[in-house]
OpenMM code with the backbone's topology and positions (N, CA, C; nanometers):
from openmm import Vec3, app, unit

residues = "ASP GLU LYS GLU ILE GLY ILE SER TYR ASN ILE LEU ASP GLN ILE LEU TYR GLY LEU GLU LEU LYS LEU PRO LEU SER LYS ILE ALA GLU SER ILE PRO THR THR MET GLU ASN VAL ARG LYS ILE LYS ASN LEU ARG VAL LYS THR GLN HIS LYS ARG ARG THR PRO LEU ILE PRO LYS ILE GLY ILE ARG THR VAL GLY LEU ASP TRP ARG SER PRO VAL GLN ASP GLY".split()
positions = [
    Vec3(2.8520, 5.4281, 4.5884),
    Vec3(2.9562, 5.4121, 4.5303),
    Vec3(3.0784, 5.3849, 4.5918),
    Vec3(3.1043, 5.4710, 4.7102),
    Vec3(3.2256, 5.4364, 4.7918),
    Vec3(3.2248, 5.2926, 4.8411),
    Vec3(3.1032, 5.2443, 4.8829),
    Vec3(3.1166, 5.0923, 4.9363),
    Vec3(3.1393, 5.0054, 4.8235),
    Vec3(3.1025, 5.0306, 4.7134),
    Vec3(3.1115, 4.9532, 4.5810),
    Vec3(3.2659, 4.9422, 4.5488),
    Vec3(3.3335, 5.0567, 4.5494),
    Vec3(3.4657, 5.0612, 4.5179),
    Vec3(3.5759, 5.0436, 4.6461),
    Vec3(3.4988, 5.0537, 4.7544),
    Vec3(3.5665, 5.0479, 4.8764),
    Vec3(3.6907, 5.1279, 4.9170),
    Vec3(3.6645, 5.2639, 4.8534),
    Vec3(3.7654, 5.3649, 4.8926),
    Vec3(3.6772, 5.4852, 4.8970),
    Vec3(3.7202, 5.5895, 4.9931),
    Vec3(3.6268, 5.7085, 5.0057),
    Vec3(3.6507, 5.7905, 4.8871),
    Vec3(3.5599, 5.8818, 4.8453),
    Vec3(3.5715, 5.9825, 4.7402),
    Vec3(3.7044, 6.0719, 4.7712),
    Vec3(3.7263, 6.1050, 4.8939),
    Vec3(3.8418, 6.1926, 4.9140),
    Vec3(3.9759, 6.1312, 4.8589),
    Vec3(3.9853, 6.0054, 4.8976),
    Vec3(4.1190, 5.9259, 4.8425),
    Vec3(4.1052, 5.8933, 4.7148),
    Vec3(3.9916, 5.8630, 4.6432),
    Vec3(3.9594, 5.8269, 4.5188),
    Vec3(3.9997, 5.9534, 4.4431),
    Vec3(3.9596, 6.0936, 4.4583),
    Vec3(3.9848, 6.1967, 4.3998),
    Vec3(4.1493, 6.2091, 4.3934),
    Vec3(4.2115, 6.2029, 4.5145),
    Vec3(4.3422, 6.2270, 4.5163),
    Vec3(4.4379, 6.1265, 4.4281),
    Vec3(4.3705, 5.9845, 4.4257),
    Vec3(4.4380, 5.9101, 4.3343),
    Vec3(4.4182, 5.9208, 4.1836),
    Vec3(4.3135, 5.9722, 4.1373),
    Vec3(4.2851, 6.0156, 4.0150),
    Vec3(4.3447, 6.1530, 3.9640),
    Vec3(4.3798, 6.2231, 4.0697),
    Vec3(4.4509, 6.3589, 4.0358),
    Vec3(4.5997, 6.3010, 4.0013),
    Vec3(4.6534, 6.2041, 4.0800),
    Vec3(4.7899, 6.1652, 4.0704),
    Vec3(4.8089, 6.0901, 3.9436),
    Vec3(4.7097, 6.0108, 3.9025),
    Vec3(4.7191, 5.9406, 3.7599),
    Vec3(4.6972, 6.0615, 3.6521),
    Vec3(4.6157, 6.1454, 3.6802),
    Vec3(4.6224, 6.2681, 3.5729),
    Vec3(4.7519, 6.3349, 3.5397),
    Vec3(4.8255, 6.3315, 3.6614),
    Vec3(4.9561, 6.4062, 3.6592),
    Vec3(5.0510, 6.3009, 3.6125),
    Vec3(5.0215, 6.1859, 3.5947),
    Vec3(5.1026, 6.0823, 3.5424),
    Vec3(5.2319, 6.0546, 3.6450),
    Vec3(5.1899, 6.0633, 3.7695),
    Vec3(5.3009, 6.0463, 3.8785),
    Vec3(5.3178, 5.8808, 3.8673),
    Vec3(5.4189, 5.8403, 3.9437),
    Vec3(5.4453, 5.6976, 3.9614),
    Vec3(5.3534, 5.6549, 4.0604),
    Vec3(5.3082, 5.5297, 4.0431),
    Vec3(5.2002, 5.4659, 4.1371),
    Vec3(5.2611, 5.4643, 4.2881),
    Vec3(5.3799, 5.4605, 4.3133),
    Vec3(5.4302, 5.4342, 4.4311),
    Vec3(5.4400, 5.5884, 4.5042),
    Vec3(5.4576, 5.6812, 4.4151),
    Vec3(5.4557, 5.8206, 4.4784),
    Vec3(5.3147, 5.8691, 4.5199),
    Vec3(5.2119, 5.8344, 4.4370),
    Vec3(5.0778, 5.8522, 4.4578),
    Vec3(5.0569, 5.7825, 4.6161),
    Vec3(5.0812, 5.6596, 4.6192),
    Vec3(5.0272, 5.5790, 4.7183),
    Vec3(5.1154, 5.6302, 4.8548),
    Vec3(5.2267, 5.6957, 4.8245),
    Vec3(5.3223, 5.7450, 4.9508),
    Vec3(5.2404, 5.8910, 4.9966),
    Vec3(5.2175, 5.9609, 4.8958),
    Vec3(5.1523, 6.0922, 4.9290),
    Vec3(5.0087, 6.0958, 4.9970),
    Vec3(4.9270, 6.0023, 5.0002),
    Vec3(4.7928, 5.9848, 5.0568),
    Vec3(4.7989, 5.8689, 5.1250),
    Vec3(4.7031, 5.8647, 5.2251),
    Vec3(4.6958, 5.7487, 5.3238),
    Vec3(4.6160, 5.6353, 5.2667),
    Vec3(4.6846, 5.5692, 5.1647),
    Vec3(4.6287, 5.4560, 5.1085),
    Vec3(4.7347, 5.3636, 5.0543),
    Vec3(4.6959, 5.2298, 5.0172),
    Vec3(4.7751, 5.1239, 4.9819),
    Vec3(4.8207, 5.1279, 4.8468),
    Vec3(4.9140, 5.0858, 4.8027),
    Vec3(4.9576, 5.0548, 4.6653),
    Vec3(4.8568, 4.9750, 4.5885),
    Vec3(4.7840, 4.8602, 4.6563),
    Vec3(4.6859, 4.8037, 4.5960),
    Vec3(4.5635, 4.8816, 4.5559),
    Vec3(4.5347, 4.9885, 4.6344),
    Vec3(4.4112, 5.0797, 4.5847),
    Vec3(4.4505, 5.1410, 4.4782),
    Vec3(4.5718, 5.1727, 4.4716),
    Vec3(4.6160, 5.2695, 4.3501),
    Vec3(4.6154, 5.2012, 4.2410),
    Vec3(4.6597, 5.0682, 4.2530),
    Vec3(4.6439, 4.9874, 4.1365),
    Vec3(4.5148, 4.9413, 4.0805),
    Vec3(4.4280, 4.9409, 4.1900),
    Vec3(4.2892, 4.8984, 4.1748),
    Vec3(4.2326, 5.0117, 4.0906),
    Vec3(4.2340, 5.1457, 4.1260),
    Vec3(4.1831, 5.2429, 4.0499),
    Vec3(4.2405, 5.2681, 3.9223),
    Vec3(4.3676, 5.2467, 3.9062),
    Vec3(4.4316, 5.2601, 3.7589),
    Vec3(4.3660, 5.1700, 3.6877),
    Vec3(4.3483, 5.0255, 3.7171),
    Vec3(4.2724, 4.9309, 3.6313),
    Vec3(4.1426, 4.9700, 3.5957),
    Vec3(4.0689, 5.0085, 3.6945),
    Vec3(3.9333, 5.0399, 3.6640),
    Vec3(3.9174, 5.1626, 3.5772),
    Vec3(4.0172, 5.2495, 3.5777),
    Vec3(4.0107, 5.3488, 3.4765),
    Vec3(4.0533, 5.3145, 3.3432),
    Vec3(4.1502, 5.2140, 3.3138),
    Vec3(4.1667, 5.1568, 3.1835),
    Vec3(4.0370, 5.0857, 3.1527),
    Vec3(3.9875, 5.0137, 3.2260),
    Vec3(3.8760, 4.9159, 3.1733),
    Vec3(3.7539, 4.9800, 3.1524),
    Vec3(3.7303, 5.1003, 3.2052),
    Vec3(3.5959, 5.1821, 3.1763),
    Vec3(3.6229, 5.2965, 3.0845),
    Vec3(3.7562, 5.3061, 3.0260),
    Vec3(3.7605, 5.4239, 2.9317),
    Vec3(3.6626, 5.4273, 2.8072),
    Vec3(3.6123, 5.3265, 2.7754),
    Vec3(3.5039, 5.3271, 2.6714),
    Vec3(3.3851, 5.3989, 2.7053),
    Vec3(3.3515, 5.4229, 2.8500),
    Vec3(3.2254, 5.4978, 2.8934),
    Vec3(3.2696, 5.6605, 2.8597),
    Vec3(3.3991, 5.6956, 2.8565),
    Vec3(3.4276, 5.8283, 2.8478),
    Vec3(3.4280, 5.8937, 2.7020),
    Vec3(3.4351, 5.7829, 2.6054),
    Vec3(3.4505, 5.8171, 2.4644),
    Vec3(3.3273, 5.8710, 2.4172),
    Vec3(3.3219, 5.9769, 2.3315),
    Vec3(3.2149, 6.0307, 2.2622),
    Vec3(3.1460, 5.9314, 2.1630),
    Vec3(3.0290, 5.9071, 2.1813),
    Vec3(2.9555, 5.8183, 2.0696),
    Vec3(2.9712, 5.8587, 1.9283),
    Vec3(2.9688, 5.7658, 1.8543),
    Vec3(2.9562, 5.8016, 1.6987),
    Vec3(2.8247, 5.8589, 1.6613),
    Vec3(2.8181, 5.9587, 1.5850),
    Vec3(2.6905, 5.9980, 1.5277),
    Vec3(2.6870, 5.9837, 1.3889),
    Vec3(2.5810, 5.9160, 1.3357),
    Vec3(2.5875, 5.8600, 1.1898),
    Vec3(2.5426, 5.9952, 1.1214),
    Vec3(2.6024, 6.0053, 1.0004),
    Vec3(2.5706, 6.1054, 0.9072),
    Vec3(2.4594, 6.0749, 0.8287),
    Vec3(2.3416, 6.1305, 0.8222),
    Vec3(2.2209, 6.1014, 0.7523),
    Vec3(2.1954, 6.2123, 0.6645),
    Vec3(2.2466, 6.3292, 0.6660),
    Vec3(2.2255, 6.4452, 0.5796),
    Vec3(2.3495, 6.4976, 0.5199),
    Vec3(2.3309, 6.6135, 0.4716),
    Vec3(2.4558, 6.6846, 0.3838),
    Vec3(2.5556, 6.7278, 0.4863),
    Vec3(2.5196, 6.7747, 0.6132),
    Vec3(2.6002, 6.8342, 0.6987),
    Vec3(2.6385, 6.7390, 0.8079),
    Vec3(2.7522, 6.7737, 0.8703),
    Vec3(2.7942, 6.6776, 0.9957),
    Vec3(2.7833, 6.7477, 1.1359),
    Vec3(2.7128, 6.7068, 1.2074),
    Vec3(2.6998, 6.7594, 1.3351),
    Vec3(2.8484, 6.7809, 1.4033),
    Vec3(2.8401, 6.9116, 1.4519),
    Vec3(2.9609, 6.9613, 1.5008),
    Vec3(3.0873, 7.0287, 1.4122),
    Vec3(3.0591, 6.9829, 1.2878),
    Vec3(3.1570, 7.0317, 1.1969),
    Vec3(3.1097, 7.1417, 1.1106),
    Vec3(3.0092, 7.1020, 1.0351),
    Vec3(2.9373, 7.1984, 0.9482),
    Vec3(2.8033, 7.2380, 0.9843),
    Vec3(2.7509, 7.1869, 1.0918),
    Vec3(2.6241, 7.2230, 1.1416),
    Vec3(2.6312, 7.2875, 1.2657),
    Vec3(2.6062, 7.4408, 1.2457),
    Vec3(2.6582, 7.5191, 1.3610),
    Vec3(2.5014, 7.5799, 1.4124),
    Vec3(2.5037, 7.5990, 1.5531),
    Vec3(2.3872, 7.6839, 1.5851),
    Vec3(2.4075, 7.8240, 1.5738),
    Vec3(2.2875, 7.9017, 1.5832),
    Vec3(2.3123, 8.0455, 1.5616),
    Vec3(2.4022, 8.1077, 1.6610),
    Vec3(2.4392, 8.0486, 1.7748),
    Vec3(2.5160, 8.1149, 1.8790),
    Vec3(2.6616, 8.1028, 1.8362),
    Vec3(2.6919, 8.0012, 1.7701),
    Vec3(2.8314, 7.9873, 1.7143),
    Vec3(2.8541, 8.0628, 1.5999),
    Vec3(2.7538, 8.0817, 1.4961),
    Vec3(2.7594, 8.1648, 1.3814),
    Vec3(2.7839, 8.3174, 1.4144),
    Vec3(2.7410, 8.3702, 1.5299),
    Vec3(2.7367, 8.5059, 1.5752),
    Vec3(2.8654, 8.5316, 1.6263),
] * unit.nanometer
topology = app.Topology()
chain = topology.addChain("A")
for resn in residues:
    res = topology.addResidue(resn, chain)
    for name in ("N", "CA", "C"):
        topology.addAtom(name, app.Element.getBySymbol(name[0]), res)
């Protein structure tokens, strides 16, 4: 994965952390040893792949809805 992205995991983690904190891209690039181009690249990858982080839809085929009114015994107790 590091080779595919072209950035080490250490740098990638720091960029993602900065994005999570909603820091300006320039501040992220200044605070770690990387270029502004790398920060923009990771930001764009994150936006393009957000569909992979969404919970899939679960079709309702019965009376109860999974996660709402269908509870396991651990949650009932």
